C-alpha positions in Angstrom: 110.7 16.1 54.9 108.5 18.2 52.7 105.6 17.7 55.1 107.9 18.8 58.0 108.6 22.1 56.1 105.0 22.7 55.4 104.1 22.1 59.1 106.8 24.6 60.2 105.3 27.2 57.8 101.7 26.6 58.6 101.8 25.5 62.2 98.6 26.0 64.2 96.7 26.6 61.0 93.5 24.8 60.1 92.7 24.7 56.4 89.1 23.6 56.1 89.0 24.7 52.5 91.1 21.7 51.5 88.7 19.3 53.0 85.6 20.2 51.0 85.0 21.5 47.5 85.4 25.3 47.2 82.0 25.6 45.6 80.4 24.4 48.8 82.1 26.9 51.1 79.8 29.4 52.7 81.2 32.9 52.2 79.1 35.1 54.4 81.6 37.3 56.2 82.9 39.7 53.6 82.3 42.7 55.8 84.7 41.4 58.5 87.6 43.8 59.0 91.2 43.3 57.7 93.9 43.3 60.3 95.5 46.7 60.7 98.0 47.6 58.0 97.5 44.4 56.1 96.6 44.5 52.4 95.1 41.8 50.2 94.7 42.5 46.5 95.1 41.7 42.9 96.7 43.4 39.9 94.6 45.1 37.3 96.3 44.5 34.0 93.6 45.3 31.5 91.8 48.3 30.0 89.8 50.9 31.9 86.6 48.9 31.3 88.3 45.7 32.4 89.7 47.4 35.5 86.2 48.7 36.4 84.8 45.1 36.1 87.6 43.7 38.2 87.1 46.3 40.9 83.4 45.6 41.1 84.2 41.9 41.4 86.8 42.1 44.3 85.8 45.2 46.2 83.9 43.3 48.9 86.7 40.9 49.8 90.0 42.7 49.1 91.3 46.1 50.1 94.0 46.7 47.5 94.3 47.0 43.7 97.6 47.4 41.8 97.0 49.2 38.5 99.7 47.8 36.3 98.5 48.4 32.7 100.9 51.0 31.1 98.3 52.1 28.6 96.2 53.2 31.6 99.0 54.6 33.8 100.6 56.7 31.0 97.3 58.3 30.1 95.9 60.8 32.6 92.3 60.4 31.6 92.5 56.7 31.9 94.4 56.7 35.2 92.1 59.3 36.7 89.1 57.1 35.8 90.5 53.9 37.3 91.9 55.7 40.4 88.6 57.4 41.0 86.7 54.1 40.6 89.0 52.3 43.0 88.8 55.2 45.5 85.0 55.2 45.4 84.9 51.4 45.8 86.9 51.8 49.1 90.1 50.2 47.7 93.7 51.2 48.4 95.8 51.3 45.3 99.3 51.4 43.9 100.0 52.7 40.4 102.6 51.0 38.2 105.1 53.6 37.0 108.3 53.9 35.0 110.4 57.0 34.1 109.0 59.0 31.2 111.2 58.4 28.1 111.0 58.8 24.3 109.9 55.1 24.2 107.2 55.6 26.7 105.2 58.7 26.3 103.1 60.3 29.1 100.5 62.9 28.5 100.9 64.3 32.0 103.5 64.9 34.7 103.6 61.8 37.0 105.3 63.7 39.8 102.6 66.4 39.8 99.9 63.7 39.5 101.2 61.9 42.6 101.2 65.0 44.7 97.6 65.8 43.6 96.6 62.2 44.2 97.7 62.3 47.8 95.5 65.3 48.4 92.6 63.8 46.4 92.7 60.2 47.6 94.5 60.4 50.9 96.1 57.2 52.2 94.1 55.1 49.7 96.7 56.2 47.1 99.6 54.1 48.5 102.3 55.2 46.1 104.0 54.1 42.9 104.8 50.5 42.0 108.1 51.7 40.3 109.8 49.5 37.7 109.5 45.8 38.1 111.9 43.0 39.1 115.1 45.2 39.2 117.0 42.5 41.0 115.7 39.7 38.8 116.6 41.7 35.7 120.2 42.0 37.0 120.5 38.3 37.9 119.2 37.2 34.5 120.6 40.1 32.5 117.2 41.4 31.5 116.3 44.7 29.9 116.4 46.6 33.2 119.8 45.5 34.4 122.1 48.1 35.9 125.3 46.5 34.4 126.4 43.5 32.4 129.6 41.8 31.1 130.3 44.8 28.8 130.6 47.0 31.8 132.1 44.4 34.1 132.6 45.4 37.8 135.9 44.7 39.3 134.6 42.7 42.3 131.4 42.0 44.3 131.6 45.3 46.2 131.9 47.3 43.0 128.9 45.3 41.6 126.8 46.1 44.7 127.7 49.8 44.6 127.0 50.0 40.8 123.6 48.3 41.1 122.5 50.4 44.0 123.7 53.7 42.5 122.2 53.3 39.0 119.0 51.9 40.4 118.8 54.9 42.8 119.4 57.3 39.9 116.3 56.0 38.2 114.3 56.2 41.4 115.5 59.4 43.0 112.8 61.7 41.5 110.1 59.4 42.8 111.5 58.8 46.3 109.7 61.9 47.7 106.3 60.4 46.6 104.9 58.4 49.5 105.7 54.7 49.3 107.7 53.2 46.4 107.1 49.5 45.8 108.3 46.9 43.4 108.1 43.1 43.1 111.2 41.0 42.7 112.7 37.5 42.9 116.2 38.3 44.0 118.6 40.9 45.4 115.9 42.2 47.7 118.6 43.6 50.1 119.9 45.9 47.3 116.4 47.0 46.2 115.9 48.4 49.7 119.4 49.9 49.6 118.4 51.8 46.5 115.4 53.3 48.2 112.3 51.1 47.9 109.9 51.1 50.8 108.2 47.9 50.0 109.3 44.8 48.0 106.8 42.1 47.1 108.8 38.8 46.8 107.7 36.4 44.2 105.9 33.2 45.1 106.5 31.6 41.7 107.7 28.6 39.7 109.2 26.0 41.9 111.2 28.6 43.9 111.5 27.9 47.6 108.9 30.0 49.6 111.0 29.6 52.7 114.2 31.0 51.1 112.4 33.9 49.4 110.6 34.8 52.7 113.9 34.6 54.5 115.7 36.9 52.0 113.0 39.5 51.6 111.9 39.6 55.2 115.5 39.8 56.4 116.2 42.6 54.1 113.1 44.5 55.2 113.9 43.9 58.8 117.4 45.2 58.6 116.3 48.3 56.6 113.3 49.0 58.8 110.9 48.6 55.8 107.9 46.5 55.0 107.6 43.5 52.7 104.9 41.5 51.0 104.4 38.5 48.7 103.0 38.4 45.1 101.8 35.1 43.8 102.7 35.0 40.2 103.2 32.5 37.4 104.1 28.8 37.9 103.7 27.9 34.2 104.6 29.6 30.9 101.3 28.4 29.3 97.7 28.4 30.5 96.7 28.2 33.3 99.9 30.1 34.2 99.1 30.3 37.9 99.1 27.4 40.4 95.9 25.8 41.5 93.4 27.6 43.7 94.3 25.3 46.6 98.0 26.1 46.2 97.2 29.8 46.0 95.3 29.6 49.3 98.2 27.8 50.9 100.7 30.4 49.6 98.5 33.3 50.9 98.4 31.7 54.4 102.1 31.0 54.4 102.9 34.7 53.5 100.4 36.0 56.1 101.8 33.8 58.9 105.3 34.8 58.0 104.4 38.5 58.5 103.9 39.8 55.0 102.0 43.1 55.0 100.9 42.7 51.4 99.5 39.6 49.7 98.9 40.1 46.0 97.9 37.9 43.1 99.4 38.7 39.7 96.3 38.7 37.6 97.7 38.6 34.0 97.1 38.0 31.1 93.5 38.8 30.3 92.3 35.3 29.6 88.8 35.9 30.9 86.4 38.7 32.0 88.4 39.4 35.1 91.9 38.8 33.8 93.6 35.5 34.7 91.4 34.7 37.7 88.3 32.6 37.6 85.5 32.0 40.1 87.5 29.3 41.8 90.3 31.7 42.6 87.9 34.4 43.8 86.4 31.8 46.1 89.8 31.1 47.8 90.5 34.8 48.1 87.2 35.1 49.9 88.1 32.2 52.1 91.5 33.7 52.9 89.9 37.1 53.7 87.7 35.3 56.2 90.8 33.6 57.6 92.7 36.8 58.2 89.7 38.5 59.7 89.6 35.7 62.3 93.3 35.3 62.9 95.4 38.2 64.1 98.8 38.5 62.3 102.1 38.3 64.1 104.8 40.6 62.9 106.9 37.6 61.8 107.0 33.9 62.1 110.7 34.2 63.1 109.9 34.6 66.7 113.2 33.1 67.8 114.9 35.9 65.9 117.4 33.8 64.0 119.3 35.1 61.0 121.7 33.4 58.7 124.5 35.8 57.6 125.9 35.5 54.1 129.0 37.4 52.8 128.8 41.1 52.3 127.9 42.2 48.7 127.2 38.6 47.7 124.6 39.2 45.0 123.8 35.5 44.4 120.5 34.3 43.1 119.8 31.6 45.7 117.8 29.5 43.2 120.4 26.7 42.8 123.9 26.0 43.9 125.0 27.0 40.4 123.1 30.3 40.3 124.8 33.4 39.0 126.4 36.1 41.2 125.2 39.6 40.1 124.3 38.0 36.8 127.9 38.2 35.6 129.9 35.7 37.6 129.4 32.0 37.9 128.9 30.4 41.3 132.1 30.5 43.4 133.7 28.4 46.1 131.2 29.7 48.7 128.1 28.9 46.8 127.8 25.2 47.6 128.4 25.7 51.3 125.8 28.5 51.5 123.3 26.4 49.5 123.8 23.4 51.9 123.5 25.6 54.9 120.3 27.2 53.7 118.8 23.8 52.7 119.5 22.6 56.3 118.0 25.7 57.8 114.8 25.4 55.8 114.5 21.8 56.8 115.0 22.7 60.5 113.2 26.0 60.7 110.9 26.2 57.7 109.8 29.9 57.4 111.2 30.8 60.8 114.6 32.3 60.0 115.9 35.2 58.0 118.8 35.7 55.6 120.9 38.9 55.9 124.2 40.2 54.6 127.4 40.6 56.6 128.0 44.2 56.0 129.9 46.3 58.6 126.6 48.0 59.7 125.0 44.5 60.0 127.6 43.7 62.6 126.8 46.9 64.5 123.0 46.8 64.3 121.9 43.2 63.8 121.8 42.8 67.6 118.8 45.1 67.7 117.0 42.8 65.3 118.2 39.3 66.0 119.1 37.2 69.0 120.8 34.4 67.2 123.2 34.9 64.2 124.4 32.0 62.2 127.4 33.0 60.0 128.1 31.3 56.8 131.8 31.0 57.6 134.5 33.0 59.3 137.3 30.4 59.6 134.9 28.5 61.8 132.2 25.9 61.4 129.6 27.3 59.0 126.7 27.0 61.4 128.5 28.1 64.5 126.7 31.0 66.1 128.8 34.2 66.1 129.6 35.4 69.7 
C-alpha cells in the first residue's frame, strides 16, 4: 500500500539519481532555466560571513535564499550586506521578520526598510517571512499561540475568529509590504485567513506528505494564494534532516503537486554551509536539472477533488487523537475524518485537497473543484455532495 501511495505522488517520474551513487552524477546543466514562478532555495541561518559563503555555494543551482538569522535581520548593516550579496548573486530572497518589541531590538525601521528594498532590489526582494509556525504554535500551545486554556474560547467558531483576529493584529502593519510568507505544519487555512500570501507546509518528521499537501494546497486554492513546501527536521539529533535520497524524493513530490516554492531548512550550523553537506547539494543540483527539464503543472489534483471538513474545525490532522485548536481533545468527528482521509490518501495519493465547509466554501467551491466529498451531513461520509 505504501508503494501505491508513492506511485500516485510520483507518477510518470523517473528518478535516475536513486539508481547510481550521487557522487557519480554529472551535473553540467546548472544554467538551465527554472520554470516560470517556481523557486528553489535554502534558508541562511548563520552570520553574515556564513550567509556569504552559502550564497556563493548555491547561487548557480538555486534561485531563492531565505534569510532567517535574527541577529542579521534585526541589524540594518548586517541585513543590507546579506541582501546586497544575494541580489548581486542573482538570487531572490525573503527576510525573516517579527514585530519589534522590547525583547527584540531593531536598529532600523523594518517598514521603511521594506519599502526601500522594493525600490532597490525590485522583485528579487520577495517580502517578509513573518513569524514562524503560527498554526503549529496554536496546536501545540507554543510561545506564539493566539489563545490557550486560560482564555478558553466558547466553541470552535470563537476559536477560529480569535486565532485569525489576533494573528492579523500582529500582521496588519506588514500586510502592505509585498508578499508575506510563513512556514507551518497545521491550521494553514487560518494562516491565509489572517493575511498570509504564501505558506510553506512542513515536510517533516513522519507526517504524511499527502495530508499536508492536501491541507495547504486546498487552503491556498480556496483563498487564491500560493503555497510551497519546506523540508525540515526529521530527527531531534544529528543529522536532523532526512537522507539526501529522501530529500530529493520530497522535492519532486512537492514540485509535482504544484508547490511554487521548495525550500530546505538549513539549520543548525553544523558545517561550513549550515546543516547541508555536499551530498545534499548534489541532490539539489539534480533536482534543479529535473525541474528545468519537466514543466510544472499547477496541481497534481487534476480531477479537482476536495474533501470538506467541518467549518472552524481546527484539528491537527496528525493522528486520530490530535488536539483541536490546541485546547480541546479529539471529538466524536475526529475518528471518522481520520479514517476518511486515510482512505483518500490510499486511493488518490497527493491528488486531492482538503478544505473547510464554511458558508463561502459552499458558494465558491464550485469554481475550484468538480468533486466535493463531504465528511458527513447526515449522509454517508464519502458520498459526493450534490
